[in-house]
PyMOL Python script that loads the backbone (N, CA, C, O; Angstrom):
from pymol import cmd

cmd.read_pdbstr("""\
ATOM      1  N   UNK A   1      95.371  55.422  79.415  1.00  0.00           N
ATOM      2  CA  UNK A   1      95.039  56.222  78.253  1.00  0.00           C
ATOM      3  C   UNK A   1      93.283  54.963  76.933  1.00  0.00           C
ATOM      4  O   UNK A   1      92.766  55.378  75.895  1.00  0.00           O
ATOM      5  N   UNK A   2      93.027  53.826  77.526  1.00  0.00           N
ATOM      6  CA  UNK A   2      91.901  53.225  77.414  1.00  0.00           C
ATOM      7  C   UNK A   2      90.381  53.789  77.843  1.00  0.00           C
ATOM      8  O   UNK A   2      89.340  54.086  77.257  1.00  0.00           O
ATOM      9  N   UNK A   3      90.976  53.752  79.475  1.00  0.00           N
ATOM     10  CA  UNK A   3      89.925  54.739  80.113  1.00  0.00           C
ATOM     11  C   UNK A   3      89.212  55.852  79.832  1.00  0.00           C
ATOM     12  O   UNK A   3      88.116  56.227  80.248  1.00  0.00           O
ATOM     13  N   UNK A   4      90.355  56.566  78.696  1.00  0.00           N
ATOM     14  CA  UNK A   4      89.662  58.089  78.636  1.00  0.00           C
ATOM     15  C   UNK A   4      88.432  57.407  76.766  1.00  0.00           C
ATOM     16  O   UNK A   4      87.341  57.834  76.388  1.00  0.00           O
ATOM     17  N   UNK A   5      89.271  56.372  76.183  1.00  0.00           N
ATOM     18  CA  UNK A   5      88.612  56.325  75.187  1.00  0.00           C
ATOM     19  C   UNK A   5      87.333  56.374  75.434  1.00  0.00           C
ATOM     20  O   UNK A   5      86.474  57.165  75.043  1.00  0.00           O
ATOM     21  N   UNK A   6      87.233  54.716  76.675  1.00  0.00           N
ATOM     22  CA  UNK A   6      86.176  55.089  77.258  1.00  0.00           C
ATOM     23  C   UNK A   6      84.725  55.461  77.618  1.00  0.00           C
ATOM     24  O   UNK A   6      83.539  55.161  77.748  1.00  0.00           O
ATOM     25  N   UNK A   7      85.311  55.974  77.652  1.00  0.00           N
ATOM     26  CA  UNK A   7      84.803  57.427  79.006  1.00  0.00           C
ATOM     27  C   UNK A   7      83.741  58.223  77.992  1.00  0.00           C
ATOM     28  O   UNK A   7      82.569  58.517  78.228  1.00  0.00           O
ATOM     29  N   UNK A   8      84.763  58.553  76.428  1.00  0.00           N
ATOM     30  CA  UNK A   8      83.853  59.561  75.416  1.00  0.00           C
ATOM     31  C   UNK A   8      83.017  58.414  74.907  1.00  0.00           C
ATOM     32  O   UNK A   8      81.833  58.664  74.679  1.00  0.00           O
ATOM     33  N   UNK A   9      83.414  57.323  74.719  1.00  0.00           N
ATOM     34  CA  UNK A   9      82.398  56.258  73.872  1.00  0.00           C
ATOM     35  C   UNK A   9      80.939  56.729  74.717  1.00  0.00           C
ATOM     36  O   UNK A   9      79.833  56.808  74.183  1.00  0.00           O
ATOM     37  N   UNK A  10      81.284  57.052  76.345  1.00  0.00           N
ATOM     38  CA  UNK A  10      80.540  56.242  77.172  1.00  0.00           C
ATOM     39  C   UNK A  10      79.703  57.979  76.603  1.00  0.00           C
ATOM     40  O   UNK A  10      78.633  57.507  76.219  1.00  0.00           O
ATOM     41  N   UNK A  11      79.642  58.665  76.490  1.00  0.00           N
ATOM     42  CA  UNK A  11      79.879  60.241  76.522  1.00  0.00           C
ATOM     43  C   UNK A  11      78.533  60.524  75.239  1.00  0.00           C
ATOM     44  O   UNK A  11      77.382  60.954  75.167  1.00  0.00           O
ATOM     45  N   UNK A  12      79.492  60.014  74.473  1.00  0.00           N
ATOM     46  CA  UNK A  12      78.444  60.507  72.837  1.00  0.00           C
ATOM     47  C   UNK A  12      77.353  59.397  73.177  1.00  0.00           C
ATOM     48  O   UNK A  12      76.299  59.919  72.815  1.00  0.00           O
ATOM     49  N   UNK A  13      76.993  57.825  73.813  1.00  0.00           N
ATOM     50  CA  UNK A  13      76.512  57.108  73.411  1.00  0.00           C
ATOM     51  C   UNK A  13      75.232  58.119  74.425  1.00  0.00           C
ATOM     52  O   UNK A  13      74.356  58.679  73.766  1.00  0.00           O
ATOM     53  N   UNK A  14      75.214  58.275  75.903  1.00  0.00           N
ATOM     54  CA  UNK A  14      74.319  58.738  76.421  1.00  0.00           C
ATOM     55  C   UNK A  14      74.584  60.290  77.280  1.00  0.00           C
ATOM     56  O   UNK A  14      74.472  60.773  78.407  1.00  0.00           O
ATOM     57  N   UNK A  15      74.897  60.562  76.257  1.00  0.00           N
ATOM     58  CA  UNK A  15      75.296  62.009  76.850  1.00  0.00           C
ATOM     59  C   UNK A  15      74.268  62.705  76.766  1.00  0.00           C
ATOM     60  O   UNK A  15      73.581  62.488  75.769  1.00  0.00           O
ATOM     61  N   UNK A  16      73.721  63.901  77.861  1.00  0.00           N
ATOM     62  CA  UNK A  16      72.676  64.925  77.920  1.00  0.00           C
ATOM     63  C   UNK A  16      72.937  65.896  77.838  1.00  0.00           C
ATOM     64  O   UNK A  16      74.141  66.111  77.976  1.00  0.00           O
ATOM     65  N   UNK A  17      71.890  67.291  77.525  1.00  0.00           N
ATOM     66  CA  UNK A  17      72.888  68.406  77.689  1.00  0.00           C
ATOM     67  C   UNK A  17      72.481  69.113  79.256  1.00  0.00           C
ATOM     68  O   UNK A  17      71.426  68.943  79.866  1.00  0.00           O
ATOM     69  N   UNK A  18      73.595  69.897  79.657  1.00  0.00           N
ATOM     70  CA  UNK A  18      73.199  70.049  80.886  1.00  0.00           C
ATOM     71  C   UNK A  18      71.680  70.427  81.275  1.00  0.00           C
ATOM     72  O   UNK A  18      71.143  69.770  82.167  1.00  0.00           O
ATOM     73  N   UNK A  19      71.001  71.421  80.662  1.00  0.00           N
ATOM     74  CA  UNK A  19      69.542  72.112  80.936  1.00  0.00           C
ATOM     75  C   UNK A  19      68.844  70.278  80.808  1.00  0.00           C
ATOM     76  O   UNK A  19      67.840  69.979  81.454  1.00  0.00           O
ATOM     77  N   UNK A  20      69.502  69.325  79.979  1.00  0.00           N
ATOM     78  CA  UNK A  20      68.005  68.191  80.061  1.00  0.00           C
ATOM     79  C   UNK A  20      68.506  67.400  81.745  1.00  0.00           C
ATOM     80  O   UNK A  20      68.094  66.329  82.191  1.00  0.00           O
ATOM     81  N   UNK A  21      69.670  68.530  82.498  1.00  0.00           N
ATOM     82  CA  UNK A  21      69.906  67.234  83.296  1.00  0.00           C
ATOM     83  C   UNK A  21      69.614  68.165  84.233  1.00  0.00           C
ATOM     84  O   UNK A  21      69.587  69.387  84.092  1.00  0.00           O
ATOM     85  N   UNK A  22      69.274  67.145  85.751  1.00  0.00           N
ATOM     86  CA  UNK A  22      68.548  67.858  86.951  1.00  0.00           C
ATOM     87  C   UNK A  22      69.154  69.253  87.692  1.00  0.00           C
ATOM     88  O   UNK A  22      70.189  69.917  87.730  1.00  0.00           O
ATOM     89  N   UNK A  23      68.143  69.237  88.108  1.00  0.00           N
ATOM     90  CA  UNK A  23      69.082  71.403  88.760  1.00  0.00           C
ATOM     91  C   UNK A  23      69.379  70.792  89.799  1.00  0.00           C
ATOM     92  O   UNK A  23      70.224  71.313  90.527  1.00  0.00           O
ATOM     93  N   UNK A  24      68.836  69.628  90.153  1.00  0.00           N
ATOM     94  CA  UNK A  24      70.114  69.301  92.219  1.00  0.00           C
ATOM     95  C   UNK A  24      70.626  67.611  91.160  1.00  0.00           C
ATOM     96  O   UNK A  24      70.338  66.908  90.192  1.00  0.00           O
ATOM     97  N   UNK A  25      71.595  67.805  92.366  1.00  0.00           N
ATOM     98  CA  UNK A  25      72.958  66.514  91.923  1.00  0.00           C
ATOM     99  C   UNK A  25      73.876  66.679  91.511  1.00  0.00           C
ATOM    100  O   UNK A  25      74.182  67.842  91.248  1.00  0.00           O
ATOM    101  N   UNK A  26      74.874  65.517  91.213  1.00  0.00           N
ATOM    102  CA  UNK A  26      76.046  65.430  91.093  1.00  0.00           C
ATOM    103  C   UNK A  26      76.585  66.415  89.175  1.00  0.00           C
ATOM    104  O   UNK A  26      77.429  67.144  88.653  1.00  0.00           O
ATOM    105  N   UNK A  27      75.430  65.730  88.942  1.00  0.00           N
ATOM    106  CA  UNK A  27      75.893  66.250  87.295  1.00  0.00           C
ATOM    107  C   UNK A  27      75.449  68.143  87.358  1.00  0.00           C
ATOM    108  O   UNK A  27      76.138  69.125  87.083  1.00  0.00           O
ATOM    109  N   UNK A  28      74.356  68.049  87.728  1.00  0.00           N
ATOM    110  CA  UNK A  28      74.605  70.164  87.640  1.00  0.00           C
ATOM    111  C   UNK A  28      75.488  70.631  88.803  1.00  0.00           C
ATOM    112  O   UNK A  28      75.795  71.814  88.657  1.00  0.00           O
ATOM    113  N   UNK A  29      75.857  70.222  89.614  1.00  0.00           N
ATOM    114  CA  UNK A  29      77.172  70.884  90.458  1.00  0.00           C
ATOM    115  C   UNK A  29      78.714  70.769  89.968  1.00  0.00           C
ATOM    116  O   UNK A  29      79.671  71.424  90.383  1.00  0.00           O
ATOM    117  N   UNK A  30      78.690  69.528  88.744  1.00  0.00           N
ATOM    118  CA  UNK A  30      79.745  68.983  87.966  1.00  0.00           C
ATOM    119  C   UNK A  30      79.514  70.563  86.897  1.00  0.00           C
ATOM    120  O   UNK A  30      80.287  71.512  87.034  1.00  0.00           O
ATOM    121  N   UNK A  31      78.746  70.582  86.229  1.00  0.00           N
ATOM    122  CA  UNK A  31      77.938  72.091  85.420  1.00  0.00           C
ATOM    123  C   UNK A  31      79.038  73.458  85.426  1.00  0.00           C
ATOM    124  O   UNK A  31      79.743  74.201  84.744  1.00  0.00           O
ATOM    125  N   UNK A  32      78.493  73.073  86.932  1.00  0.00           N
ATOM    126  CA  UNK A  32      78.972  74.740  87.725  1.00  0.00           C
ATOM    127  C   UNK A  32      80.125  74.613  87.639  1.00  0.00           C
ATOM    128  O   UNK A  32      80.737  75.346  86.861  1.00  0.00           O
ATOM    129  N   UNK A  33      80.854  73.573  88.463  1.00  0.00           N
ATOM    130  CA  UNK A  33      82.158  73.398  88.357  1.00  0.00           C
ATOM    131  C   UNK A  33      82.729  73.962  86.591  1.00  0.00           C
ATOM    132  O   UNK A  33      83.553  74.864  86.445  1.00  0.00           O
ATOM    133  N   UNK A  34      82.293  73.454  85.801  1.00  0.00           N
ATOM    134  CA  UNK A  34      82.862  73.474  84.803  1.00  0.00           C
ATOM    135  C   UNK A  34      82.708  74.811  84.224  1.00  0.00           C
ATOM    136  O   UNK A  34      83.733  75.402  83.885  1.00  0.00           O
ATOM    137  N   UNK A  35      81.394  75.453  84.039  1.00  0.00           N
ATOM    138  CA  UNK A  35      80.732  77.041  83.817  1.00  0.00           C
ATOM    139  C   UNK A  35      82.056  77.980  84.037  1.00  0.00           C
ATOM    140  O   UNK A  35      82.715  78.557  83.172  1.00  0.00           O
ATOM    141  N   UNK A  36      82.226  77.962  85.310  1.00  0.00           N
ATOM    142  CA  UNK A  36      83.759  78.386  85.903  1.00  0.00           C
ATOM    143  C   UNK A  36      84.404  78.481  86.010  1.00  0.00           C
ATOM    144  O   UNK A  36      84.788  79.451  86.663  1.00  0.00           O
ATOM    145  N   UNK A  37      85.666  77.134  85.229  1.00  0.00           N
ATOM    146  CA  UNK A  37      86.491  77.096  85.243  1.00  0.00           C
ATOM    147  C   UNK A  37      86.906  77.324  83.832  1.00  0.00           C
ATOM    148  O   UNK A  37      88.032  77.715  83.523  1.00  0.00           O
ATOM    149  N   UNK A  38      85.765  77.014  82.829  1.00  0.00           N
ATOM    150  CA  UNK A  38      86.320  77.250  81.134  1.00  0.00           C
ATOM    151  C   UNK A  38      85.974  78.077  80.367  1.00  0.00           C
ATOM    152  O   UNK A  38      86.413  78.386  79.260  1.00  0.00           O
ATOM    153  N   UNK A  39      84.672  78.682  81.315  1.00  0.00           N
ATOM    154  CA  UNK A  39      84.022  79.875  81.305  1.00  0.00           C
ATOM    155  C   UNK A  39      83.672  80.222  79.519  1.00  0.00           C
ATOM    156  O   UNK A  39      84.107  80.840  78.548  1.00  0.00           O
ATOM    157  N   UNK A  40      82.199  79.017  80.112  1.00  0.00           N
ATOM    158  CA  UNK A  40      81.401  78.681  78.654  1.00  0.00           C
ATOM    159  C   UNK A  40      79.939  78.783  79.415  1.00  0.00           C
ATOM    160  O   UNK A  40      79.743  79.395  80.465  1.00  0.00           O
ATOM    161  N   UNK A  41      79.159  78.200  78.813  1.00  0.00           N
ATOM    162  CA  UNK A  41      77.286  78.442  79.427  1.00  0.00           C
ATOM    163  C   UNK A  41      77.772  76.831  79.609  1.00  0.00           C
ATOM    164  O   UNK A  41      78.716  76.107  79.290  1.00  0.00           O
ATOM    165  N   UNK A  42      76.056  76.738  80.585  1.00  0.00           N
ATOM    166  CA  UNK A  42      75.702  75.735  80.925  1.00  0.00           C
ATOM    167  C   UNK A  42      74.588  74.777  79.753  1.00  0.00           C
ATOM    168  O   UNK A  42      74.087  73.652  79.747  1.00  0.00           O
ATOM    169  N   UNK A  43      74.586  75.549  79.171  1.00  0.00           N
ATOM    170  CA  UNK A  43      74.060  74.470  78.008  1.00  0.00           C
ATOM    171  C   UNK A  43      75.348  73.902  77.352  1.00  0.00           C
ATOM    172  O   UNK A  43      75.255  72.723  77.011  1.00  0.00           O
ATOM    173  N   UNK A  44      76.518  74.512  77.114  1.00  0.00           N
ATOM    174  CA  UNK A  44      77.445  73.871  75.653  1.00  0.00           C
ATOM    175  C   UNK A  44      77.761  72.439  76.940  1.00  0.00           C
ATOM    176  O   UNK A  44      77.682  71.430  76.239  1.00  0.00           O
ATOM    177  N   UNK A  45      77.988  72.090  78.050  1.00  0.00           N
ATOM    178  CA  UNK A  45      77.933  71.292  79.004  1.00  0.00           C
ATOM    179  C   UNK A  45      77.377  69.989  78.585  1.00  0.00           C
ATOM    180  O   UNK A  45      76.197  69.810  78.883  1.00  0.00           O
ATOM    181  N   UNK A  46      78.108  68.859  77.831  1.00  0.00           N
ATOM    182  CA  UNK A  46      77.519  67.879  78.490  1.00  0.00           C
ATOM    183  C   UNK A  46      77.423  66.464  79.594  1.00  0.00           C
ATOM    184  O   UNK A  46      78.589  66.755  79.864  1.00  0.00           O
ATOM    185  N   UNK A  47      77.309  65.977  79.939  1.00  0.00           N
ATOM    186  CA  UNK A  47      76.905  65.397  81.537  1.00  0.00           C
ATOM    187  C   UNK A  47      76.346  64.138  81.279  1.00  0.00           C
ATOM    188  O   UNK A  47      75.287  64.006  80.665  1.00  0.00           O
ATOM    189  N   UNK A  48      77.510  62.511  82.050  1.00  0.00           N
ATOM    190  CA  UNK A  48      76.605  61.412  82.015  1.00  0.00           C
ATOM    191  C   UNK A  48      77.329  61.505  83.356  1.00  0.00           C
ATOM    192  O   UNK A  48      78.421  61.936  83.725  1.00  0.00           O
ATOM    193  N   UNK A  49      75.786  60.653  84.202  1.00  0.00           N
ATOM    194  CA  UNK A  49      76.437  60.022  85.016  1.00  0.00           C
ATOM    195  C   UNK A  49      76.642  58.316  85.473  1.00  0.00           C
ATOM    196  O   UNK A  49      75.802  57.503  85.859  1.00  0.00           O
ATOM    197  N   UNK A  50      77.752  58.213  85.303  1.00  0.00           N
ATOM    198  CA  UNK A  50      78.639  56.671  85.748  1.00  0.00           C
ATOM    199  C   UNK A  50      77.873  55.720  86.441  1.00  0.00           C
ATOM    200  O   UNK A  50      77.364  54.629  86.185  1.00  0.00           O
ATOM    201  N   UNK A  51      77.966  56.604  87.558  1.00  0.00           N
ATOM    202  CA  UNK A  51      77.087  55.730  88.641  1.00  0.00           C
ATOM    203  C   UNK A  51      76.485  57.143  89.831  1.00  0.00           C
ATOM    204  O   UNK A  51      76.828  58.280  90.154  1.00  0.00           O
ATOM    205  N   UNK A  52      75.431  56.162  90.136  1.00  0.00           N
ATOM    206  CA  UNK A  52      75.661  57.375  91.752  1.00  0.00           C
ATOM    207  C   UNK A  52      74.322  56.194  92.391  1.00  0.00           C
ATOM    208  O   UNK A  52      73.421  55.919  91.599  1.00  0.00           O
ATOM    209  N   UNK A  53      74.301  55.802  93.278  1.00  0.00           N
ATOM    210  CA  UNK A  53      73.765  55.720  94.327  1.00  0.00           C
ATOM    211  C   UNK A  53      73.208  56.704  95.113  1.00  0.00           C
ATOM    212  O   UNK A  53      73.262  57.891  94.794  1.00  0.00           O
ATOM    213  N   UNK A  54      72.442  56.127  96.556  1.00  0.00           N
ATOM    214  CA  UNK A  54      72.004  57.218  97.109  1.00  0.00           C
ATOM    215  C   UNK A  54      73.074  57.714  98.176  1.00  0.00           C
ATOM    216  O   UNK A  54      72.825  58.695  98.878  1.00  0.00           O
ATOM    217  N   UNK A  55      74.390  56.944  98.294  1.00  0.00           N
ATOM    218  CA  UNK A  55      75.800  57.506  99.178  1.00  0.00           C
ATOM    219  C   UNK A  55      77.162  58.231  98.703  1.00  0.00           C
ATOM    220  O   UNK A  55      78.176  58.764  99.154  1.00  0.00           O
ATOM    221  N   UNK A  56      76.252  57.762  97.002  1.00  0.00           N
ATOM    222  CA  UNK A  56      77.575  58.462  96.038  1.00  0.00           C
ATOM    223  C   UNK A  56      77.190  59.132  94.363  1.00  0.00           C
ATOM    224  O   UNK A  56      76.078  59.318  93.870  1.00  0.00           O
ATOM    225  N   UNK A  57      78.106  59.305  93.961  1.00  0.00           N
ATOM    226  CA  UNK A  57      77.972  59.217  92.160  1.00  0.00           C
ATOM    227  C   UNK A  57      79.580  59.913  91.653  1.00  0.00           C
ATOM    228  O   UNK A  57      80.372  60.587  92.312  1.00  0.00           O
ATOM    229  N   UNK A  58      79.640  59.507  90.450  1.00  0.00           N
ATOM    230  CA  UNK A  58      80.569  59.579  90.141  1.00  0.00           C
ATOM    231  C   UNK A  58      80.024  60.195  88.345  1.00  0.00           C
ATOM    232  O   UNK A  58      79.091  59.659  87.747  1.00  0.00           O
ATOM    233  N   UNK A  59      80.757  61.253  87.825  1.00  0.00           N
ATOM    234  CA  UNK A  59      80.071  62.100  86.811  1.00  0.00           C
ATOM    235  C   UNK A  59      80.875  62.311  85.810  1.00  0.00           C
ATOM    236  O   UNK A  59      82.026  62.695  86.018  1.00  0.00           O
ATOM    237  N   UNK A  60      80.444  62.114  84.677  1.00  0.00           N
ATOM    238  CA  UNK A  60      81.670  62.975  83.877  1.00  0.00           C
ATOM    239  C   UNK A  60      80.895  64.154  83.194  1.00  0.00           C
ATOM    240  O   UNK A  60      79.667  64.229  83.202  1.00  0.00           O
ATOM    241  N   UNK A  61      81.551  64.873  82.730  1.00  0.00           N
ATOM    242  CA  UNK A  61      80.996  66.452  81.782  1.00  0.00           C
ATOM    243  C   UNK A  61      82.429  66.580  81.074  1.00  0.00           C
ATOM    244  O   UNK A  61      83.600  66.432  81.424  1.00  0.00           O
ATOM    245  N   UNK A  62      81.770  66.917  79.946  1.00  0.00           N
ATOM    246  CA  UNK A  62      83.021  67.550  78.537  1.00  0.00           C
ATOM    247  C   UNK A  62      82.249  69.007  77.928  1.00  0.00           C
ATOM    248  O   UNK A  62      81.361  69.374  78.697  1.00  0.00           O
ATOM    249  N   UNK A  63      82.361  69.610  77.101  1.00  0.00           N
ATOM    250  CA  UNK A  63      82.760  70.518  76.517  1.00  0.00           C
ATOM    251  C   UNK A  63      83.684  71.109  76.025  1.00  0.00           C
ATOM    252  O   UNK A  63      84.531  71.675  76.716  1.00  0.00           O
ATOM    253  N   UNK A  64      83.706  71.088  74.303  1.00  0.00           N
ATOM    254  CA  UNK A  64      84.862  70.692  73.463  1.00  0.00           C
ATOM    255  C   UNK A  64      85.963  70.421  73.919  1.00  0.00           C
ATOM    256  O   UNK A  64      85.685  69.251  73.658  1.00  0.00           O
ATOM    257  N   UNK A  65      87.302  70.332  74.500  1.00  0.00           N
ATOM    258  CA  UNK A  65      88.112  69.750  74.230  1.00  0.00           C
ATOM    259  C   UNK A  65      88.403  69.178  76.082  1.00  0.00           C
ATOM    260  O   UNK A  65      89.355  68.447  76.356  1.00  0.00           O
ATOM    261  N   UNK A  66      87.668  69.546  76.874  1.00  0.00           N
ATOM    262  CA  UNK A  66      87.965  69.846  78.199  1.00  0.00           C
ATOM    263  C   UNK A  66      87.308  68.773  78.446  1.00  0.00           C
ATOM    264  O   UNK A  66      86.763  68.146  77.538  1.00  0.00           O
ATOM    265  N   UNK A  67      87.266  68.462  79.495  1.00  0.00           N
ATOM    266  CA  UNK A  67      86.162  67.088  80.258  1.00  0.00           C
ATOM    267  C   UNK A  67      86.691  66.958  81.650  1.00  0.00           C
ATOM    268  O   UNK A  67      87.880  67.194  81.864  1.00  0.00           O
ATOM    269  N   UNK A  68      85.653  66.494  82.877  1.00  0.00           N
ATOM    270  CA  UNK A  68      86.126  66.549  83.863  1.00  0.00           C
ATOM    271  C   UNK A  68      85.467  65.290  83.950  1.00  0.00           C
ATOM    272  O   UNK A  68      84.594  64.891  83.181  1.00  0.00           O
ATOM    273  N   UNK A  69      85.941  64.684  84.941  1.00  0.00           N
ATOM    274  CA  UNK A  69      85.258  63.598  86.357  1.00  0.00           C
ATOM    275  C   UNK A  69      85.118  64.099  87.778  1.00  0.00           C
ATOM    276  O   UNK A  69      85.874  64.849  88.395  1.00  0.00           O
ATOM    277  N   UNK A  70      84.050  63.556  88.147  1.00  0.00           N
ATOM    278  CA  UNK A  70      83.933  64.409  89.705  1.00  0.00           C
ATOM    279  C   UNK A  70      83.146  62.870  90.369  1.00  0.00           C
ATOM    280  O   UNK A  70      82.325  62.088  89.892  1.00  0.00           O
ATOM    281  N   UNK A  71      83.869  62.940  91.668  1.00  0.00           N
ATOM    282  CA  UNK A  71      83.112  61.998  92.713  1.00  0.00           C
ATOM    283  C   UNK A  71      81.974  62.945  93.418  1.00  0.00           C
ATOM    284  O   UNK A  71      82.053  64.174  93.403  1.00  0.00           O
ATOM    285  N   UNK A  72      81.261  62.459  93.831  1.00  0.00           N
ATOM    286  CA  UNK A  72      80.491  63.588  95.044  1.00  0.00           C
ATOM    287  C   UNK A  72      79.528  62.421  95.832  1.00  0.00           C
ATOM    288  O   UNK A  72      79.172  61.305  95.452  1.00  0.00           O
ATOM    289  N   UNK A  73      79.235  63.238  97.218  1.00  0.00           N
ATOM    290  CA  UNK A  73      78.542  62.665  97.865  1.00  0.00           C
ATOM    291  C   UNK A  73      77.355  63.246  98.169  1.00  0.00           C
ATOM    292  O   UNK A  73      77.173  64.147  97.351  1.00  0.00           O
ATOM    293  N   UNK A  74      76.279  63.163  99.092  1.00  0.00           N
ATOM    294  CA  UNK A  74      75.332  63.932  99.374  1.00  0.00           C
ATOM    295  C   UNK A  74      75.356  65.228  99.766  1.00  0.00           C
ATOM    296  O   UNK A  74      75.296  65.034 100.980  1.00  0.00           O
ATOM    297  N   UNK A  75      75.394  66.257  99.663  1.00  0.00           N
ATOM    298  CA  UNK A  75      75.355  67.048 101.073  1.00  0.00           C
ATOM    299  C   UNK A  75      75.044  66.857 102.205  1.00  0.00           C
ATOM    300  O   UNK A  75      74.323  65.878 102.401  1.00  0.00           O
ATOM    301  N   UNK A  76      75.358  67.501 103.114  1.00  0.00           N
ATOM    302  CA  UNK A  76      74.770  67.390 104.495  1.00  0.00           C
ATOM    303  C   UNK A  76      74.329  68.421 105.441  1.00  0.00           C
ATOM    304  O   UNK A  76      73.826  68.267 106.554  1.00  0.00           O
ATOM    305  N   UNK A  77      74.684  69.809 104.622  1.00  0.00           N
ATOM    306  CA  UNK A  77      73.404  71.126 104.982  1.00  0.00           C
ATOM    307  C   UNK A  77      73.018  71.488 103.963  1.00  0.00           C
ATOM    308  O   UNK A  77      73.717  71.733 102.979  1.00  0.00           O
ATOM    309  N   UNK A  78      71.299  71.616 104.090  1.00  0.00           N
ATOM    310  CA  UNK A  78      70.562  71.519 103.576  1.00  0.00           C
ATOM    311  C   UNK A  78      70.643  73.310 102.340  1.00  0.00           C
ATOM    312  O   UNK A  78      70.136  73.312 101.218  1.00  0.00           O
ATOM    313  N   UNK A  79      71.238  74.345 102.839  1.00  0.00           N
ATOM    314  CA  UNK A  79      71.652  75.021 102.119  1.00  0.00           C
ATOM    315  C   UNK A  79      72.738  74.601 100.849  1.00  0.00           C
ATOM    316  O   UNK A  79      73.088  75.598 100.217  1.00  0.00           O
ATOM    317  N   UNK A  80      73.293  73.401 100.394  1.00  0.00           N
ATOM    318  CA  UNK A  80      74.260  73.165  99.776  1.00  0.00           C
ATOM    319  C   UNK A  80      73.362  73.743  98.655  1.00  0.00           C
ATOM    320  O   UNK A  80      72.244  73.743  99.170  1.00  0.00           O
ATOM    321  N   UNK A  81      73.235  74.295  97.245  1.00  0.00           N
ATOM    322  CA  UNK A  81      72.616  74.761  95.876  1.00  0.00           C
ATOM    323  C   UNK A  81      72.219  73.417  95.398  1.00  0.00           C
ATOM    324  O   UNK A  81      71.000  73.250  95.359  1.00  0.00           O
ATOM    325  N   UNK A  82      72.955  72.416  95.024  1.00  0.00           N
ATOM    326  CA  UNK A  82      72.785  70.834  94.434  1.00  0.00           C
ATOM    327  C   UNK A  82      72.742  69.654  95.101  1.00  0.00           C
ATOM    328  O   UNK A  82      72.699  68.477  94.741  1.00  0.00           O
ATOM    329  N   UNK A  83      72.766  70.335  96.379  1.00  0.00           N
ATOM    330  CA  UNK A  83      72.516  69.064  97.584  1.00  0.00           C
ATOM    331  C   UNK A  83      73.364  67.816  97.361  1.00  0.00           C
ATOM    332  O   UNK A  83      73.035  66.640  97.205  1.00  0.00           O
ATOM    333  N   UNK A  84      74.097  68.189  97.380  1.00  0.00           N
ATOM    334  CA  UNK A  84      75.739  67.126  96.267  1.00  0.00           C
ATOM    335  C   UNK A  84      76.740  67.630  97.119  1.00  0.00           C
ATOM    336  O   UNK A  84      76.230  68.112  98.131  1.00  0.00           O
ATOM    337  N   UNK A  85      77.941  67.704  97.103  1.00  0.00           N
ATOM    338  CA  UNK A  85      79.258  67.891  97.251  1.00  0.00           C
ATOM    339  C   UNK A  85      80.651  67.235  96.694  1.00  0.00           C
ATOM    340  O   UNK A  85      80.949  66.041  96.688  1.00  0.00           O
ATOM    341  N   UNK A  86      81.371  68.275  96.260  1.00  0.00           N
ATOM    342  CA  UNK A  86      81.983  67.342  95.220  1.00  0.00           C
ATOM    343  C   UNK A  86      83.019  66.773  96.217  1.00  0.00           C
ATOM    344  O   UNK A  86      83.052  67.469  97.232  1.00  0.00           O
ATOM    345  N   UNK A  87      83.837  65.777  96.248  1.00  0.00           N
ATOM    346  CA  UNK A  87      84.943  64.900  96.762  1.00  0.00           C
ATOM    347  C   UNK A  87      86.001  64.901  96.139  1.00  0.00           C
ATOM    348  O   UNK A  87      86.943  64.775  96.922  1.00  0.00           O
ATOM    349  N   UNK A  88      86.354  64.994  94.961  1.00  0.00           N
ATOM    350  CA  UNK A  88      87.351  64.454  94.112  1.00  0.00           C
ATOM    351  C   UNK A  88      86.604  65.251  92.944  1.00  0.00           C
ATOM    352  O   UNK A  88      85.392  65.464  92.968  1.00  0.00           O
ATOM    353  N   UNK A  89      87.675  65.774  91.659  1.00  0.00           N
ATOM    354  CA  UNK A  89      87.202  66.093  90.645  1.00  0.00           C
ATOM    355  C   UNK A  89      88.648  65.705  90.075  1.00  0.00           C
ATOM    356  O   UNK A  89      89.559  65.544  90.887  1.00  0.00           O
ATOM    357  N   UNK A  90      88.848  65.577  88.935  1.00  0.00           N
ATOM    358  CA  UNK A  90      90.068  65.309  87.808  1.00  0.00           C
ATOM    359  C   UNK A  90      89.367  65.989  86.349  1.00  0.00           C
ATOM    360  O   UNK A  90      88.244  65.768  85.896  1.00  0.00           O
ATOM    361  N   UNK A  91      90.184  66.669  85.932  1.00  0.00           N
ATOM    362  CA  UNK A  91      90.104  67.538  84.717  1.00  0.00           C
ATOM    363  C   UNK A  91      91.304  67.143  83.439  1.00  0.00           C
ATOM    364  O   UNK A  91      92.497  67.448  83.434  1.00  0.00           O
ATOM    365  N   UNK A  92      90.841  66.681  82.818  1.00  0.00           N
ATOM    366  CA  UNK A  92      91.574  66.936  81.140  1.00  0.00           C
ATOM    367  C   UNK A  92      91.422  68.481  79.933  1.00  0.00           C
ATOM    368  O   UNK A  92      90.326  68.772  79.455  1.00  0.00           O
ATOM    369  N   UNK A  93      92.601  69.235  79.639  1.00  0.00           N
ATOM    370  CA  UNK A  93      91.942  69.834  78.079  1.00  0.00           C
ATOM    371  C   UNK A  93      92.153  71.043  78.299  1.00  0.00           C
ATOM    372  O   UNK A  93      91.844  71.886  77.457  1.00  0.00           O
TER     373      UNK A  93
END
""", "prot")
cmd.dss("prot")
cmd.show_as("cartoon", "prot")
cmd.util.cbc("prot")
cmd.orient("prot")
């Protein structure tokens, strides 16, 4: 539970709107999932990159009472719209 509160504090301190996020990357990939799961507009989703390297990323996104954490890796095919693939995802709310 303490981890959830930490992530919420990080979201408030460092969040940017989905429109401000890069068009390619793990952030936009998670925004895309959330717009489909929760039937919201991309502009409503807030995104925080928790950590990102050349080989992996961990992203937090939230809208209303819904929040998701996704671990992603760079896509292996150039056809991937966002250039990244989801490795795992956990959502609450």
